[in-house]
mmCIF file of the N, C-alpha and C atoms, coordinates in Angstrom:
data_MODEL
# 
_entry.id   MODEL 
# 
loop_
_atom_site.group_PDB 
_atom_site.id 
_atom_site.type_symbol 
_atom_site.label_atom_id 
_atom_site.label_alt_id 
_atom_site.label_comp_id 
_atom_site.label_asym_id 
_atom_site.label_entity_id 
_atom_site.label_seq_id 
_atom_site.pdbx_PDB_ins_code 
_atom_site.Cartn_x 
_atom_site.Cartn_y 
_atom_site.Cartn_z 
_atom_site.occupancy 
_atom_site.B_iso_or_equiv 
_atom_site.pdbx_formal_charge 
_atom_site.auth_seq_id 
_atom_site.auth_comp_id 
_atom_site.auth_asym_id 
_atom_site.auth_atom_id 
_atom_site.pdbx_PDB_model_num 
ATOM 1   N N  . MET A 1 1  ? -45.587 106.754 128.141 1.00 0.00 ? 1  MET A N  1 
ATOM 2   C CA . MET A 1 1  ? -44.417 106.536 128.977 1.00 0.00 ? 1  MET A CA 1 
ATOM 3   C C  . MET A 1 1  ? -44.436 105.139 129.596 1.00 0.00 ? 1  MET A C  1 
ATOM 4   N N  . LYS A 1 2  ? -45.640 104.733 130.002 1.00 0.00 ? 2  LYS A N  1 
ATOM 5   C CA . LYS A 1 2  ? -45.760 103.411 130.615 1.00 0.00 ? 2  LYS A CA 1 
ATOM 6   C C  . LYS A 1 2  ? -45.391 102.308 129.617 1.00 0.00 ? 2  LYS A C  1 
ATOM 7   N N  . LEU A 1 3  ? -45.774 102.501 128.363 1.00 0.00 ? 3  LEU A N  1 
ATOM 8   C CA . LEU A 1 3  ? -45.481 101.520 127.327 1.00 0.00 ? 3  LEU A CA 1 
ATOM 9   C C  . LEU A 1 3  ? -43.974 101.404 127.092 1.00 0.00 ? 3  LEU A C  1 
ATOM 10  N N  . ILE A 1 4  ? -43.287 102.502 127.093 1.00 0.00 ? 4  ILE A N  1 
ATOM 11  C CA . ILE A 1 4  ? -41.832 102.502 126.907 1.00 0.00 ? 4  ILE A CA 1 
ATOM 12  C C  . ILE A 1 4  ? -41.143 101.781 128.056 1.00 0.00 ? 4  ILE A C  1 
ATOM 13  N N  . LEU A 1 5  ? -41.560 102.072 129.296 1.00 0.00 ? 5  LEU A N  1 
ATOM 14  C CA . LEU A 1 5  ? -40.976 101.401 130.453 1.00 0.00 ? 5  LEU A CA 1 
ATOM 15  C C  . LEU A 1 5  ? -41.284 99.901  130.451 1.00 0.00 ? 5  LEU A C  1 
ATOM 16  N N  . LEU A 1 6  ? -42.482 99.548  130.076 1.00 0.00 ? 6  LEU A N  1 
ATOM 17  C CA . LEU A 1 6  ? -42.855 98.137  130.011 1.00 0.00 ? 6  LEU A CA 1 
ATOM 18  C C  . LEU A 1 6  ? -42.015 97.422  128.948 1.00 0.00 ? 6  LEU A C  1 
ATOM 19  N N  . THR A 1 7  ? -41.825 98.052  127.784 1.00 0.00 ? 7  THR A N  1 
ATOM 20  C CA . THR A 1 7  ? -41.023 97.469  126.712 1.00 0.00 ? 7  THR A CA 1 
ATOM 21  C C  . THR A 1 7  ? -39.574 97.281  127.147 1.00 0.00 ? 7  THR A C  1 
ATOM 22  N N  . ILE A 1 8  ? -39.017 98.297  127.761 1.00 0.00 ? 8  ILE A N  1 
ATOM 23  C CA . ILE A 1 8  ? -37.627 98.203  128.240 1.00 0.00 ? 8  ILE A CA 1 
ATOM 24  C C  . ILE A 1 8  ? -37.503 97.110  129.311 1.00 0.00 ? 8  ILE A C  1 
ATOM 25  N N  . GLY A 1 9  ? -38.484 97.026  130.185 1.00 0.00 ? 9  GLY A N  1 
ATOM 26  C CA . GLY A 1 9  ? -38.473 95.999  131.233 1.00 0.00 ? 9  GLY A CA 1 
ATOM 27  C C  . GLY A 1 9  ? -38.542 94.585  130.658 1.00 0.00 ? 9  GLY A C  1 
ATOM 28  N N  . LEU A 1 10 ? -39.404 94.392  129.680 1.00 0.00 ? 10 LEU A N  1 
ATOM 29  C CA . LEU A 1 10 ? -39.535 93.066  129.073 1.00 0.00 ? 10 LEU A CA 1 
ATOM 30  C C  . LEU A 1 10 ? -38.270 92.681  128.280 1.00 0.00 ? 10 LEU A C  1 
ATOM 31  N N  . LEU A 1 11 ? -37.670 93.639  127.575 1.00 0.00 ? 11 LEU A N  1 
ATOM 32  C CA . LEU A 1 11 ? -36.418 93.368  126.873 1.00 0.00 ? 11 LEU A CA 1 
ATOM 33  C C  . LEU A 1 11 ? -35.297 93.036  127.858 1.00 0.00 ? 11 LEU A C  1 
ATOM 34  N N  . ALA A 1 12 ? -35.227 93.765  128.961 1.00 0.00 ? 12 ALA A N  1 
ATOM 35  C CA . ALA A 1 12 ? -34.214 93.468  129.981 1.00 0.00 ? 12 ALA A CA 1 
ATOM 36  C C  . ALA A 1 12 ? -34.418 92.087  130.577 1.00 0.00 ? 12 ALA A C  1 
ATOM 37  N N  . LEU A 1 13 ? -35.670 91.709  130.791 1.00 0.00 ? 13 LEU A N  1 
ATOM 38  C CA . LEU A 1 13 ? -35.978 90.388  131.317 1.00 0.00 ? 13 LEU A CA 1 
ATOM 39  C C  . LEU A 1 13 ? -35.552 89.303  130.335 1.00 0.00 ? 13 LEU A C  1 
ATOM 40  N N  . ALA A 1 14 ? -35.807 89.514  129.064 1.00 0.00 ? 14 ALA A N  1 
ATOM 41  C CA . ALA A 1 14 ? -35.425 88.538  128.035 1.00 0.00 ? 14 ALA A CA 1 
ATOM 42  C C  . ALA A 1 14 ? -33.905 88.394  127.967 1.00 0.00 ? 14 ALA A C  1 
ATOM 43  N N  . PHE A 1 15 ? -33.193 89.501  127.919 1.00 0.00 ? 15 PHE A N  1 
ATOM 44  C CA . PHE A 1 15 ? -31.733 89.441  127.851 1.00 0.00 ? 15 PHE A CA 1 
ATOM 45  C C  . PHE A 1 15 ? -31.133 88.802  129.099 1.00 0.00 ? 15 PHE A C  1 
ATOM 46  N N  . SER A 1 16 ? -31.688 89.102  130.259 1.00 0.00 ? 16 SER A N  1 
ATOM 47  C CA . SER A 1 16 ? -31.159 88.483  131.475 1.00 0.00 ? 16 SER A CA 1 
ATOM 48  C C  . SER A 1 16 ? -31.462 87.000  131.520 1.00 0.00 ? 16 SER A C  1 
ATOM 49  N N  . GLY A 1 17 ? -32.607 86.578  130.992 1.00 0.00 ? 17 GLY A N  1 
ATOM 50  C CA . GLY A 1 17 ? -32.929 85.156  130.926 1.00 0.00 ? 17 GLY A CA 1 
ATOM 51  C C  . GLY A 1 17 ? -31.968 84.398  130.020 1.00 0.00 ? 17 GLY A C  1 
ATOM 52  N N  . ILE A 1 18 ? -31.651 84.985  128.872 1.00 0.00 ? 18 ILE A N  1 
ATOM 53  C CA . ILE A 1 18 ? -30.685 84.357  127.966 1.00 0.00 ? 18 ILE A CA 1 
ATOM 54  C C  . ILE A 1 18 ? -29.311 84.287  128.615 1.00 0.00 ? 18 ILE A C  1 
ATOM 55  N N  . ALA A 1 19 ? -28.906 85.371  129.279 1.00 0.00 ? 19 ALA A N  1 
ATOM 56  C CA . ALA A 1 19 ? -27.606 85.405  129.946 1.00 0.00 ? 19 ALA A CA 1 
ATOM 57  C C  . ALA A 1 19 ? -27.533 84.349  131.042 1.00 0.00 ? 19 ALA A C  1 
ATOM 58  N N  . ILE A 1 20 ? -28.589 84.180  131.811 1.00 0.00 ? 20 ILE A N  1 
ATOM 59  C CA . ILE A 1 20 ? -28.617 83.170  132.871 1.00 0.00 ? 20 ILE A CA 1 
ATOM 60  C C  . ILE A 1 20 ? -28.527 81.773  132.259 1.00 0.00 ? 20 ILE A C  1 
ATOM 61  N N  . LYS A 1 21 ? -29.220 81.557  131.153 1.00 0.00 ? 21 LYS A N  1 
ATOM 62  C CA . LYS A 1 21 ? -29.169 80.239  130.501 1.00 0.00 ? 21 LYS A CA 1 
ATOM 63  C C  . LYS A 1 21 ? -27.760 79.920  130.027 1.00 0.00 ? 21 LYS A C  1 
ATOM 64  N N  . ILE A 1 22 ? -27.089 80.896  129.429 1.00 0.00 ? 22 ILE A N  1 
ATOM 65  C CA . ILE A 1 22 ? -25.714 80.687  128.969 1.00 0.00 ? 22 ILE A CA 1 
ATOM 66  C C  . ILE A 1 22 ? -24.789 80.436  130.155 1.00 0.00 ? 22 ILE A C  1 
ATOM 67  N N  . TRP A 1 23 ? -24.971 81.182  131.223 1.00 0.00 ? 23 TRP A N  1 
ATOM 68  C CA . TRP A 1 23 ? -24.129 81.044  132.417 1.00 0.00 ? 23 TRP A CA 1 
ATOM 69  C C  . TRP A 1 23 ? -24.343 79.686  133.087 1.00 0.00 ? 23 TRP A C  1 
ATOM 70  N N  . ALA A 1 24 ? -25.587 79.199  133.092 1.00 0.00 ? 24 ALA A N  1 
ATOM 71  C CA . ALA A 1 24 ? -25.899 77.963  133.791 1.00 0.00 ? 24 ALA A CA 1 
ATOM 72  C C  . ALA A 1 24 ? -25.454 76.718  133.017 1.00 0.00 ? 24 ALA A C  1 
ATOM 73  N N  . LYS A 1 25 ? -25.376 76.807  131.685 1.00 0.00 ? 25 LYS A N  1 
ATOM 74  C CA . LYS A 1 25 ? -24.959 75.659  130.891 1.00 0.00 ? 25 LYS A CA 1 
ATOM 75  C C  . LYS A 1 25 ? -23.458 75.461  130.991 1.00 0.00 ? 25 LYS A C  1 
ATOM 76  N N  . LYS A 1 26 ? -23.025 74.214  130.953 1.00 0.00 ? 26 LYS A N  1 
ATOM 77  C CA . LYS A 1 26 ? -21.610 73.902  130.988 1.00 0.00 ? 26 LYS A CA 1 
ATOM 78  C C  . LYS A 1 26 ? -20.934 74.425  129.737 1.00 0.00 ? 26 LYS A C  1 
ATOM 79  N N  . ASP A 1 27 ? -19.928 75.270  129.879 1.00 0.00 ? 27 ASP A N  1 
ATOM 80  C CA . ASP A 1 27 ? -19.170 75.875  128.790 1.00 0.00 ? 27 ASP A CA 1 
ATOM 81  C C  . ASP A 1 27 ? -20.048 76.659  127.813 1.00 0.00 ? 27 ASP A C  1 
ATOM 82  N N  . GLY A 1 28 ? -21.258 77.043  128.220 1.00 0.00 ? 28 GLY A N  1 
ATOM 83  C CA . GLY A 1 28 ? -22.140 77.824  127.366 1.00 0.00 ? 28 GLY A CA 1 
ATOM 84  C C  . GLY A 1 28 ? -22.652 77.072  126.170 1.00 0.00 ? 28 GLY A C  1 
ATOM 85  N N  . LYS A 1 29 ? -22.634 75.735  126.201 1.00 0.00 ? 29 LYS A N  1 
ATOM 86  C CA . LYS A 1 29 ? -23.070 74.932  125.067 1.00 0.00 ? 29 LYS A CA 1 
ATOM 87  C C  . LYS A 1 29 ? -24.569 74.681  125.129 1.00 0.00 ? 29 LYS A C  1 
ATOM 88  N N  . PHE A 1 30 ? -25.223 74.749  123.985 1.00 0.00 ? 30 PHE A N  1 
ATOM 89  C CA . PHE A 1 30 ? -26.636 74.464  123.874 1.00 0.00 ? 30 PHE A CA 1 
ATOM 90  C C  . PHE A 1 30 ? -26.826 73.190  123.076 1.00 0.00 ? 30 PHE A C  1 
ATOM 91  N N  . ALA A 1 31 ? -27.748 72.352  123.510 1.00 0.00 ? 31 ALA A N  1 
ATOM 92  C CA . ALA A 1 31 ? -28.013 71.090  122.825 1.00 0.00 ? 31 ALA A CA 1 
ATOM 93  C C  . ALA A 1 31 ? -28.918 71.325  121.620 1.00 0.00 ? 31 ALA A C  1 
ATOM 94  N N  . GLY A 1 32 ? -28.667 70.604  120.565 1.00 0.00 ? 32 GLY A N  1 
ATOM 95  C CA . GLY A 1 32 ? -29.537 70.650  119.393 1.00 0.00 ? 32 GLY A CA 1 
ATOM 96  C C  . GLY A 1 32 ? -29.509 71.962  118.645 1.00 0.00 ? 32 GLY A C  1 
ATOM 97  N N  . THR A 1 33 ? -28.338 72.546  118.475 1.00 0.00 ? 33 THR A N  1 
ATOM 98  C CA . THR A 1 33 ? -28.277 73.825  117.795 1.00 0.00 ? 33 THR A CA 1 
ATOM 99  C C  . THR A 1 33 ? -28.117 73.705  116.289 1.00 0.00 ? 33 THR A C  1 
ATOM 100 N N  . CYS A 1 34 ? -27.961 72.515  115.761 1.00 0.00 ? 34 CYS A N  1 
ATOM 101 C CA . CYS A 1 34 ? -27.847 72.345  114.321 1.00 0.00 ? 34 CYS A CA 1 
ATOM 102 C C  . CYS A 1 34 ? -29.202 72.611  113.668 1.00 0.00 ? 34 CYS A C  1 
ATOM 103 N N  . ALA A 1 35 ? -29.200 73.344  112.575 1.00 0.00 ? 35 ALA A N  1 
ATOM 104 C CA . ALA A 1 35 ? -30.436 73.622  111.846 1.00 0.00 ? 35 ALA A CA 1 
ATOM 105 C C  . ALA A 1 35 ? -31.022 72.354  111.249 1.00 0.00 ? 35 ALA A C  1 
ATOM 106 N N  . SER A 1 36 ? -30.202 71.347  111.049 1.00 0.00 ? 36 SER A N  1 
ATOM 107 C CA . SER A 1 36 ? -30.705 70.099  110.462 1.00 0.00 ? 36 SER A CA 1 
ATOM 108 C C  . SER A 1 36 ? -31.606 69.337  111.414 1.00 0.00 ? 36 SER A C  1 
ATOM 109 N N  . GLN A 1 37 ? -31.662 69.734  112.678 1.00 0.00 ? 37 GLN A N  1 
ATOM 110 C CA . GLN A 1 37 ? -32.547 69.089  113.646 1.00 0.00 ? 37 GLN A CA 1 
ATOM 111 C C  . GLN A 1 37 ? -34.007 69.466  113.384 1.00 0.00 ? 37 GLN A C  1 
ATOM 112 N N  . SER A 1 38 ? -34.243 70.612  112.815 1.00 0.00 ? 38 SER A N  1 
ATOM 113 C CA . SER A 1 38 ? -35.607 71.112  112.638 1.00 0.00 ? 38 SER A CA 1 
ATOM 114 C C  . SER A 1 38 ? -36.123 70.813  111.237 1.00 0.00 ? 38 SER A C  1 
ATOM 115 N N  . PRO A 1 39 ? -37.184 70.050  111.123 1.00 0.00 ? 39 PRO A N  1 
ATOM 116 C CA . PRO A 1 39 ? -37.743 69.784  109.797 1.00 0.00 ? 39 PRO A CA 1 
ATOM 117 C C  . PRO A 1 39 ? -38.384 71.013  109.180 1.00 0.00 ? 39 PRO A C  1 
ATOM 118 N N  . PHE A 1 40 ? -38.697 72.009  109.988 1.00 0.00 ? 40 PHE A N  1 
ATOM 119 C CA . PHE A 1 40 ? -39.299 73.247  109.481 1.00 0.00 ? 40 PHE A CA 1 
ATOM 120 C C  . PHE A 1 40 ? -38.250 74.112  108.770 1.00 0.00 ? 40 PHE A C  1 
ATOM 121 N N  . LEU A 1 41 ? -37.000 74.073  109.255 1.00 0.00 ? 41 LEU A N  1 
ATOM 122 C CA . LEU A 1 41 ? -35.944 74.873  108.669 1.00 0.00 ? 41 LEU A CA 1 
ATOM 123 C C  . LEU A 1 41 ? -35.214 74.146  107.553 1.00 0.00 ? 41 LEU A C  1 
ATOM 124 N N  . ASN A 1 42 ? -35.188 72.832  107.602 1.00 0.00 ? 42 ASN A N  1 
ATOM 125 C CA . ASN A 1 42 ? -34.432 72.040  106.643 1.00 0.00 ? 42 ASN A CA 1 
ATOM 126 C C  . ASN A 1 42 ? -35.373 71.062  105.937 1.00 0.00 ? 42 ASN A C  1 
ATOM 127 N N  . LYS A 1 43 ? -36.118 71.556  104.998 1.00 0.00 ? 43 LYS A N  1 
ATOM 128 C CA . LYS A 1 43 ? -37.094 70.720  104.299 1.00 0.00 ? 43 LYS A CA 1 
ATOM 129 C C  . LYS A 1 43 ? -36.457 69.823  103.237 1.00 0.00 ? 43 LYS A C  1 
ATOM 130 N N  . ASP A 1 44 ? -35.253 70.190  102.773 1.00 0.00 ? 44 ASP A N  1 
ATOM 131 C CA . ASP A 1 44 ? -34.598 69.414  101.726 1.00 0.00 ? 44 ASP A CA 1 
ATOM 132 C C  . ASP A 1 44 ? -33.657 68.341  102.260 1.00 0.00 ? 44 ASP A C  1 
ATOM 133 N N  . GLY A 1 45 ? -33.465 68.272  103.588 1.00 0.00 ? 45 GLY A N  1 
ATOM 134 C CA . GLY A 1 45 ? -32.581 67.267  104.162 1.00 0.00 ? 45 GLY A CA 1 
ATOM 135 C C  . GLY A 1 45 ? -31.114 67.556  103.971 1.00 0.00 ? 45 GLY A C  1 
ATOM 136 N N  . GLU A 1 46 ? -30.749 68.824  103.879 1.00 0.00 ? 46 GLU A N  1 
ATOM 137 C CA . GLU A 1 46 ? -29.354 69.210  103.687 1.00 0.00 ? 46 GLU A CA 1 
ATOM 138 C C  . GLU A 1 46 ? -28.554 69.071  104.974 1.00 0.00 ? 46 GLU A C  1 
ATOM 139 N N  . ALA A 1 47 ? -27.231 68.951  104.817 1.00 0.00 ? 47 ALA A N  1 
ATOM 140 C CA . ALA A 1 47 ? -26.348 68.838  105.981 1.00 0.00 ? 47 ALA A CA 1 
ATOM 141 C C  . ALA A 1 47 ? -26.206 70.188  106.671 1.00 0.00 ? 47 ALA A C  1 
ATOM 142 N N  . CYS A 1 48 ? -25.853 70.180  107.952 1.00 0.00 ? 48 CYS A N  1 
ATOM 143 C CA . CYS A 1 48 ? -25.636 71.386  108.734 1.00 0.00 ? 48 CYS A CA 1 
ATOM 144 C C  . CYS A 1 48 ? -24.447 72.157  108.155 1.00 0.00 ? 48 CYS A C  1 
ATOM 145 N N  . GLY A 1 49 ? -24.572 73.458  108.048 1.00 0.00 ? 49 GLY A N  1 
ATOM 146 C CA . GLY A 1 49 ? -23.507 74.298  107.513 1.00 0.00 ? 49 GLY A CA 1 
ATOM 147 C C  . GLY A 1 49 ? -22.337 74.462  108.451 1.00 0.00 ? 49 GLY A C  1 
ATOM 148 N N  . MET A 1 50 ? -22.553 74.239  109.748 1.00 0.00 ? 50 MET A N  1 
ATOM 149 C CA . MET A 1 50 ? -21.486 74.399  110.742 1.00 0.00 ? 50 MET A CA 1 
ATOM 150 C C  . MET A 1 50 ? -20.659 73.136  110.909 1.00 0.00 ? 50 MET A C  1 
ATOM 151 N N  . CYS A 1 51 ? -21.328 71.982  110.974 1.00 0.00 ? 51 CYS A N  1 
ATOM 152 C CA . CYS A 1 51 ? -20.586 70.758  111.293 1.00 0.00 ? 51 CYS A CA 1 
ATOM 153 C C  . CYS A 1 51 ? -20.721 69.663  110.248 1.00 0.00 ? 51 CYS A C  1 
ATOM 154 N N  . GLY A 1 52 ? -21.654 69.790  109.313 1.00 0.00 ? 52 GLY A N  1 
ATOM 155 C CA . GLY A 1 52 ? -21.832 68.769  108.299 1.00 0.00 ? 52 GLY A CA 1 
ATOM 156 C C  . GLY A 1 52 ? -22.740 67.614  108.698 1.00 0.00 ? 52 GLY A C  1 
ATOM 157 N N  . LYS A 1 53 ? -23.439 67.760  109.823 1.00 0.00 ? 53 LYS A N  1 
ATOM 158 C CA . LYS A 1 53 ? -24.329 66.702  110.320 1.00 0.00 ? 53 LYS A CA 1 
ATOM 159 C C  . LYS A 1 53 ? -25.563 66.585  109.426 1.00 0.00 ? 53 LYS A C  1 
ATOM 160 N N  . LEU A 1 54 ? -25.902 65.368  109.063 1.00 0.00 ? 54 LEU A N  1 
ATOM 161 C CA . LEU A 1 54 ? -27.116 65.109  108.294 1.00 0.00 ? 54 LEU A CA 1 
ATOM 162 C C  . LEU A 1 54 ? -28.298 64.961  109.238 1.00 0.00 ? 54 LEU A C  1 
ATOM 163 N N  . PRO A 1 55 ? -29.519 65.211  108.788 1.00 0.00 ? 55 PRO A N  1 
ATOM 164 C CA . PRO A 1 55 ? -30.689 65.060  109.655 1.00 0.00 ? 55 PRO A CA 1 
ATOM 165 C C  . PRO A 1 55 ? -30.866 63.656  110.211 1.00 0.00 ? 55 PRO A C  1 
ATOM 166 N N  . SER A 1 56 ? -30.390 62.657  109.502 1.00 0.00 ? 56 SER A N  1 
ATOM 167 C CA . SER A 1 56 ? -30.535 61.268  109.968 1.00 0.00 ? 56 SER A CA 1 
ATOM 168 C C  . SER A 1 56 ? -29.518 60.907  111.061 1.00 0.00 ? 56 SER A C  1 
ATOM 169 N N  . GLU A 1 57 ? -28.484 61.717  111.243 1.00 0.00 ? 57 GLU A N  1 
ATOM 170 C CA . GLU A 1 57 ? -27.465 61.420  112.244 1.00 0.00 ? 57 GLU A CA 1 
ATOM 171 C C  . GLU A 1 57 ? -27.873 61.992  113.604 1.00 0.00 ? 57 GLU A C  1 
ATOM 172 N N  . GLN A 1 58 ? -27.425 61.345  114.670 1.00 0.00 ? 58 GLN A N  1 
ATOM 173 C CA . GLN A 1 58 ? -27.827 61.720  116.008 1.00 0.00 ? 58 GLN A CA 1 
ATOM 174 C C  . GLN A 1 58 ? -26.951 62.833  116.604 1.00 0.00 ? 58 GLN A C  1 
ATOM 175 N N  . ASP A 1 59 ? -25.646 62.675  116.559 1.00 0.00 ? 59 ASP A N  1 
ATOM 176 C CA . ASP A 1 59 ? -24.743 63.594  117.225 1.00 0.00 ? 59 ASP A CA 1 
ATOM 177 C C  . ASP A 1 59 ? -24.147 64.615  116.284 1.00 0.00 ? 59 ASP A C  1 
ATOM 178 N N  . CYS A 1 60 ? -23.846 65.793  116.804 1.00 0.00 ? 60 CYS A N  1 
ATOM 179 C CA . CYS A 1 60 ? -23.211 66.850  116.040 1.00 0.00 ? 60 CYS A CA 1 
ATOM 180 C C  . CYS A 1 60 ? -21.776 66.448  115.724 1.00 0.00 ? 60 CYS A C  1 
ATOM 181 N N  . LYS A 1 61 ? -21.305 66.773  114.535 1.00 0.00 ? 61 LYS A N  1 
ATOM 182 C CA . LYS A 1 61 ? -19.928 66.426  114.135 1.00 0.00 ? 61 LYS A CA 1 
ATOM 183 C C  . LYS A 1 61 ? -18.922 67.495  114.530 1.00 0.00 ? 61 LYS A C  1 
ATOM 184 N N  . LYS A 1 62 ? -19.363 68.536  115.197 1.00 0.00 ? 62 LYS A N  1 
ATOM 185 C CA . LYS A 1 62 ? -18.467 69.645  115.541 1.00 0.00 ? 62 LYS A CA 1 
ATOM 186 C C  . LYS A 1 62 ? -17.327 69.163  116.433 1.00 0.00 ? 62 LYS A C  1 
ATOM 187 N N  . ASP A 1 63 ? -17.623 68.245  117.382 1.00 0.00 ? 63 ASP A N  1 
ATOM 188 C CA . ASP A 1 63 ? -16.578 67.729  118.258 1.00 0.00 ? 63 ASP A CA 1 
ATOM 189 C C  . ASP A 1 63 ? -15.557 66.898  117.483 1.00 0.00 ? 63 ASP A C  1 
ATOM 190 N N  . ILE A 1 64 ? -16.008 66.234  116.439 1.00 0.00 ? 64 ILE A N  1 
ATOM 191 C CA . ILE A 1 64 ? -15.108 65.396  115.638 1.00 0.00 ? 64 ILE A CA 1 
ATOM 192 C C  . ILE A 1 64 ? -14.215 66.280  114.756 1.00 0.00 ? 64 ILE A C  1 
ATOM 193 N N  . VAL A 1 65 ? -14.782 67.352  114.218 1.00 0.00 ? 65 VAL A N  1 
ATOM 194 C CA . VAL A 1 65 ? -14.047 68.229  113.309 1.00 0.00 ? 65 VAL A CA 1 
ATOM 195 C C  . VAL A 1 65 ? -12.963 69.011  114.065 1.00 0.00 ? 65 VAL A C  1 
ATOM 196 N N  . ALA A 1 66 ? -13.293 69.464  115.265 1.00 0.00 ? 66 ALA A N  1 
ATOM 197 C CA . ALA A 1 66 ? -12.361 70.303  116.031 1.00 0.00 ? 66 ALA A CA 1 
ATOM 198 C C  . ALA A 1 66 ? -11.230 69.548  116.630 1.00 0.00 ? 66 ALA A C  1 
# 
């Protein structure tokens, strides 16, 4: 029973932490969300599927596209 309560408590803490982070950020935006930012996820140097940003580019193209 203690393990179940501990698990539920830790999950609630995690969800509340994510909710607070979203609430605290301006317009709920997160910096560096393109997968092309991570060399571990993008080993082939492909462009981001959401905005088309290449790994060599600095800014996300989502603002330009919209």
